[in-house]
VMD Tcl script that draws the C-alpha trace (Angstrom):
set ca {
  {-6.56 39.19 260.02}
  {-9.00 42.48 260.83}
  {-8.49 43.78 257.66}
  {-8.61 40.21 255.80}
  {-12.12 39.74 257.99}
  {-13.87 42.26 256.93}
  {-12.59 41.94 253.48}
  {-14.53 39.41 253.19}
  {-17.65 40.42 255.16}
  {-17.74 43.20 252.58}
  {-17.97 40.91 249.65}
  {-20.33 38.53 251.49}
  {-23.02 41.70 251.96}
  {-21.59 42.64 248.17}
  {-22.47 39.47 246.34}
  {-25.09 36.94 248.83}
  {-28.27 38.12 246.35}
  {-26.07 37.90 243.16}
  {-26.21 34.24 241.31}
  {-22.10 33.24 240.05}
  {-23.54 31.25 237.53}
  {-25.87 33.02 235.24}
  {-23.80 36.20 236.36}
  {-20.66 34.85 234.60}
  {-22.54 33.20 231.94}
  {-23.74 37.16 231.15}
  {-20.22 38.80 231.58}
  {-18.90 36.57 228.80}
  {-21.81 37.30 227.12}
  {-20.42 40.65 227.13}
  {-17.40 40.86 226.30}
  {-18.76 38.79 223.01}
  {-20.53 42.12 222.21}
  {-17.63 44.70 222.88}
  {-14.78 42.17 221.45}
  {-17.70 42.55 217.65}
  {-18.80 46.28 218.94}
  {-15.13 46.82 218.39}
  {-15.06 45.52 214.74}
  {-18.21 45.95 213.77}
  {-17.45 50.26 214.50}
  {-13.98 50.56 212.70}
  {-12.44 50.35 215.94}
  {-14.35 53.43 217.21}
  {-13.32 53.72 221.22}
  {-15.92 56.27 221.71}
  {-18.79 53.91 220.37}
  {-17.31 51.34 222.80}
  {-16.71 52.81 225.72}
  {-20.11 54.35 225.64}
  {-21.54 50.68 225.61}
  {-18.79 49.58 228.51}
  {-20.63 52.43 230.28}
  {-24.05 51.01 229.63}
  {-23.24 47.64 230.37}
  {-22.13 49.28 233.97}
  {-25.40 51.10 234.91}
  {-27.21 47.94 233.72}
  {-25.65 45.82 235.71}
  {-26.07 48.40 238.53}
  {-29.14 47.92 237.93}
  {-29.14 44.45 237.98}
  {-27.01 43.91 241.57}
  {-29.69 46.66 243.01}
  {-32.88 44.77 242.05}
  {-31.14 41.50 243.33}
  {-31.17 42.68 246.00}
  {-34.81 43.78 246.56}
  {-36.98 40.71 248.68}
  {-39.39 39.13 246.25}
  {-42.59 40.27 248.54}
  {-40.99 44.15 247.23}
  {-40.96 42.99 243.90}
  {-44.56 41.69 243.54}
  {-46.10 44.97 245.11}
  {-44.16 46.75 242.36}
  {-45.54 45.19 239.51}
  {-49.24 47.18 239.62}
  {-47.52 50.29 239.84}
  {-45.05 50.09 237.31}
  {-47.96 48.67 235.16}
  {-50.22 51.48 235.23}
  {-46.72 54.39 235.51}
  {-46.34 52.22 232.07}
  {-49.43 52.69 230.69}
  {-49.81 56.39 232.00}
  {-46.36 56.67 229.24}
  {-47.75 55.09 226.65}
  {-50.65 57.26 226.73}
  {-48.11 60.63 226.86}
  {-46.26 59.45 223.73}
  {-49.23 58.73 221.88}
  {-50.34 62.52 222.65}
  {-46.78 64.55 223.07}
  {-44.19 61.95 221.89}
  {-41.25 62.82 219.34}
  {-41.93 61.78 215.87}
  {-38.45 60.28 213.94}
  {-38.61 58.89 211.55}
  {-42.02 58.63 211.22}
  {-42.62 56.62 214.22}
  {-43.82 58.37 217.71}
  {-41.89 56.23 220.53}
  {-40.20 58.59 222.39}
  {-41.21 61.24 225.24}
  {-39.60 64.18 226.57}
  {-39.38 64.85 230.80}
  {-37.17 67.16 230.29}
  {-33.79 66.84 231.51}
  {-34.31 63.68 229.56}
  {-35.84 61.98 226.37}
  {-37.14 57.90 227.66}
  {-38.76 55.51 225.63}
  {-41.88 54.12 228.00}
  {-41.95 50.39 225.72}
  {-39.15 49.51 227.19}
  {-40.93 50.04 230.61}
  {-43.66 47.43 229.49}
  {-41.04 44.68 228.92}
  {-40.93 44.05 232.29}
  {-44.11 45.39 233.56}
  {-46.18 42.77 231.21}
  {-45.15 39.52 232.54}
  {-45.02 40.77 235.73}
  {-48.43 42.22 236.25}
  {-49.76 38.88 234.60}
  {-47.55 37.84 237.36}
  {-49.04 40.13 239.78}
  {-52.80 38.76 238.61}
  {-52.39 35.47 237.96}
  {-50.89 34.65 241.27}
  {-54.18 36.85 242.75}
  {-56.67 34.68 241.08}
  {-54.63 31.36 241.62}
  {-56.98 29.04 243.93}
  {-60.43 30.32 241.37}
  {-58.91 30.32 238.24}
  {-61.29 30.51 235.51}
  {-61.75 31.32 231.69}
  {-62.63 34.50 232.23}
  {-59.54 35.34 234.86}
  {-57.39 34.40 231.55}
  {-59.55 36.92 229.63}
  {-58.77 40.11 232.28}
  {-54.80 38.51 232.07}
  {-55.26 39.12 227.97}
  {-57.14 42.25 228.35}
  {-54.11 43.71 230.38}
  {-51.50 42.65 227.74}
  {-53.18 44.04 224.58}
  {-53.60 47.65 225.92}
  {-50.55 47.89 225.88}
  {-49.74 46.16 222.25}
  {-52.05 48.14 220.42}
  {-50.32 51.45 221.47}
  {-47.11 50.48 220.87}
  {-48.28 48.97 217.22}
  {-49.32 53.02 216.92}
  {-46.26 54.39 217.51}
  {-45.47 52.11 215.06}
  {-43.20 49.92 216.99}
  {-43.91 46.65 215.19}
  {-40.49 44.40 216.76}
  {-41.23 45.76 220.49}
  {-44.81 45.07 220.35}
  {-43.99 41.79 218.92}
  {-41.69 40.65 221.83}
  {-44.24 42.82 225.16}
  {-46.69 39.93 223.12}
  {-44.51 37.31 223.12}
  {-43.89 37.43 227.00}
  {-47.57 38.10 228.44}
  {-48.13 34.58 226.01}
  {-45.60 33.48 228.33}
  {-47.00 34.12 231.09}
  {-50.28 32.72 229.89}
  {-49.07 29.45 228.66}
  {-47.61 28.52 232.03}
  {-50.44 29.52 233.75}
  {-52.18 26.69 231.82}
  {-54.12 28.02 229.33}
  {-55.85 25.99 227.65}
  {-53.96 24.25 225.09}
  {-57.62 23.83 222.75}
  {-57.69 27.43 223.44}
  {-54.05 28.07 222.15}
  {-54.85 26.55 219.08}
  {-58.68 28.05 218.77}
  {-55.88 31.84 219.22}
  {-53.92 30.29 216.58}
  {-56.80 29.84 214.35}
  {-58.52 33.71 214.75}
  {-54.80 34.76 214.38}
  {-54.85 33.36 210.89}
  {-58.50 34.28 210.42}
  {-57.22 37.80 210.37}
  {-54.47 38.42 208.89}
  {-56.41 39.87 205.87}
  {-57.77 42.40 208.06}
  {-54.29 42.56 209.50}
  {-52.22 43.11 205.84}
  {-54.29 46.08 205.02}
  {-53.97 47.52 208.45}
  {-50.11 48.00 208.13}
  {-48.01 50.11 207.03}
  {-46.51 50.22 203.78}
  {-42.44 49.56 205.12}
  {-44.05 46.22 207.23}
  {-45.77 44.85 203.62}
  {-42.52 45.28 202.21}
  {-40.68 43.71 204.76}
  {-43.06 40.35 204.77}
  {-43.19 40.60 201.10}
  {-39.31 40.79 200.78}
  {-38.55 37.88 203.39}
  {-40.79 35.28 200.38}
  {-38.55 36.87 197.66}
  {-35.20 39.57 198.50}
  {-33.88 39.87 195.18}
  {-37.66 41.89 194.33}
  {-35.95 45.22 194.99}
  {-32.03 44.05 196.19}
  {-30.93 47.87 196.44}
  {-34.33 48.57 198.49}
  {-35.70 46.56 200.93}
  {-34.90 43.62 200.91}
  {-30.53 44.57 200.76}
  {-30.47 44.35 204.41}
  {-31.19 40.02 203.94}
  {-29.38 40.00 201.04}
  {-26.58 41.59 202.54}
  {-26.71 40.02 205.94}
  {-27.25 36.23 203.90}
  {-24.08 37.22 201.96}
  {-21.69 37.74 205.37}
  {-23.24 34.79 207.55}
  {-22.52 32.49 204.21}
  {-18.80 33.63 203.88}
  {-17.86 32.89 207.25}
  {-17.88 29.43 206.14}
  {-16.00 27.44 208.95}
  {-13.41 29.33 210.55}
  {-14.61 33.07 209.81}
  {-12.20 35.04 207.76}
  {-11.20 36.59 211.51}
  {-12.18 39.64 213.71}
  {-12.19 43.20 211.84}
  {-11.16 40.97 208.99}
  {-15.01 40.80 207.77}
  {-15.28 43.07 204.39}
  {-19.14 43.11 204.92}
  {-19.02 45.32 208.00}
  {-15.39 47.29 206.66}
  {-16.42 47.68 203.50}
  {-19.82 49.04 204.89}
  {-22.78 46.45 203.15}
  {-24.10 44.94 205.60}
  {-26.79 47.81 207.95}
  {-26.97 48.64 211.21}
  {-23.61 46.67 211.85}
  {-23.34 47.17 215.86}
  {-26.86 47.06 215.98}
  {-29.84 44.88 214.63}
  {-27.10 43.45 212.69}
  {-24.61 42.51 214.47}
  {-25.19 39.43 214.30}
  {-24.24 38.52 210.35}
  {-20.77 40.86 211.78}
  {-19.88 38.12 214.22}
  {-20.93 35.54 211.97}
  {-18.62 36.36 209.34}
  {-15.83 36.60 211.17}
  {-15.56 33.86 213.55}
  {-17.51 31.77 211.27}
  {-19.44 28.24 212.08}
  {-17.79 27.99 214.88}
  {-18.06 31.18 216.54}
  {-21.50 30.62 216.12}
  {-21.60 27.55 217.73}
  {-19.85 29.02 220.83}
  {-21.95 31.82 221.05}
  {-25.11 29.47 220.60}
  {-23.52 27.06 223.66}
  {-22.98 30.64 226.29}
  {-26.54 31.33 225.38}
  {-27.75 27.86 225.87}
  {-25.74 27.97 229.06}
  {-27.50 30.84 230.47}
  {-30.85 30.16 229.15}
  {-29.77 27.07 231.15}
  {-29.17 28.84 234.54}
  {-32.54 30.47 234.02}
  {-35.07 27.72 233.83}
  {-33.36 26.12 236.96}
  {-34.11 28.87 238.78}
  {-37.73 28.90 237.03}
  {-37.97 25.33 238.41}
  {-36.50 26.46 241.92}
  {-39.66 28.56 242.66}
  {-42.01 28.42 245.19}
  {-45.20 29.97 244.11}
  {-47.17 30.83 241.68}
  {-45.97 34.14 240.51}
  {-41.92 34.14 240.87}
  {-42.54 30.68 238.64}
  {-44.18 32.40 236.11}
  {-41.77 35.71 236.37}
  {-38.87 33.41 235.91}
  {-40.03 31.48 233.03}
  {-41.93 34.33 231.05}
  {-38.33 35.85 231.35}
  {-36.88 33.42 230.16}
  {-38.65 32.38 227.84}
  {-38.37 36.05 226.28}
  {-34.71 36.24 226.35}
  {-34.93 32.96 223.87}
  {-37.36 34.26 221.53}
  {-35.18 37.64 221.09}
  {-32.32 35.10 220.25}
  {-33.50 33.02 218.05}
  {-36.03 36.18 215.74}
  {-32.45 38.26 215.79}
  {-30.89 35.44 214.65}
  {-33.94 34.61 212.77}
  {-34.25 38.07 210.99}
  {-30.72 38.84 210.22}
  {-30.25 34.96 208.14}
  {-33.37 35.49 206.29}
  {-36.27 33.37 208.08}
  {-38.13 36.39 209.90}
  {-39.24 39.56 208.67}
  {-37.16 42.69 210.04}
  {-38.44 43.46 213.02}
  {-36.11 45.74 214.03}
  {-35.22 43.44 217.47}
  {-31.36 43.80 218.71}
  {-29.12 40.39 219.67}
  {-29.31 40.26 223.34}
  {-26.21 41.88 225.26}
  {-24.58 41.83 222.19}
  {-26.33 45.22 220.14}
  {-25.21 48.62 221.33}
  {-27.69 50.12 223.12}
  {-28.45 50.93 226.69}
  {-32.16 50.73 227.04}
  {-32.21 47.48 225.90}
  {-28.94 46.31 228.44}
  {-30.55 47.93 231.33}
  {-34.13 45.67 230.27}
  {-32.58 43.03 230.14}
  {-29.98 42.54 232.72}
  {-33.29 43.86 235.20}
  {-34.71 41.07 234.12}
  {-31.64 38.73 234.96}
  {-31.71 41.20 238.86}
  {-35.60 39.83 239.26}
  {-34.34 35.87 238.45}
  {-31.47 36.32 240.66}
  {-34.06 37.13 243.13}
  {-36.31 34.20 242.65}
  {-32.87 32.22 243.54}
  {-31.05 34.14 246.30}
  {-33.56 35.57 248.54}
  {-36.07 33.00 250.65}
  {-39.57 31.74 249.76}
  {-41.65 34.05 248.74}
  {-44.54 34.24 251.44}
  {-48.03 34.98 250.82}
  {-49.15 37.90 252.20}
}
mol new
graphics top color blue
foreach p $ca { graphics top sphere $p radius 0.5 }
foreach p [lrange $ca 0 end-1] q [lrange $ca 1 end] { graphics top cylinder $p $q radius 0.2 }
display resetview
């Protein structure tokens, strides 16, 4: 009897800051990711095992973050942002160049990609900033938050890493929007962005211009810039209603699909499981998003509402951009499908964000000091 009581007590202390509904949704998506990855890598157990280890590490980090009190998370906002900026400057000065891009920083024991840290540091910093100015919020405060956002975005664009820069800019914009940025200002920013497109076009790299041009007509370069879009569209279309079956997708198994295990894993899934499988996957994503929205609605302070809302909307943006990119309705920008695509860094970053959401849901209300 005593042994049973001890186990119950241990289980309680282990899970008391874990949101069970959110955890179930995340585990279901990760299980789907391993199943699809097995097929996408032609039954490469080593790759699947690596991803399983990535998931376990990410889940551990999520658990640790979920156990951190909200006051401590709030205190980490400024140090994380400053550290991220220092590392981004380090990448610009000393980063390793791979495939023409300078994105990684060698710190001796390992290589890190500081831009991934900023996916969490930016919304944390901006939520902290708005929380500090909540009582006397003015236009200049929004301008200050915009500067905090644009500094790392510009550094990441110079690497160049368009996909990550877009996602970080989106996460920061969501904080601005949720903090009450006027629709007039948003409309003005959109007009200004549209007016600056010719200037942005001249500043873009050649490969980035080609991606946009092939979005309009992939057939103009079917073996080059348009290859990814054409092959992924064929895979999605050939899946039909019920798909060709697990490990039976010809575009994948015959190596027509590029980046099967990372950015284009949704095409593999679509070909093998069809419209029915896609609908089930979307329902799983909607379950997770719905739970995140509930947590956001229950958040008790400006800081927790902003950070929870930004993480939730950024998760939605990842899904939309990846599926749109693979389906040929958006340019190819190298954004992974959340919790499905192969990769340790993106998995850790994503679950770190969900750990913050769990902390918001399960800890006592944040009291301002």
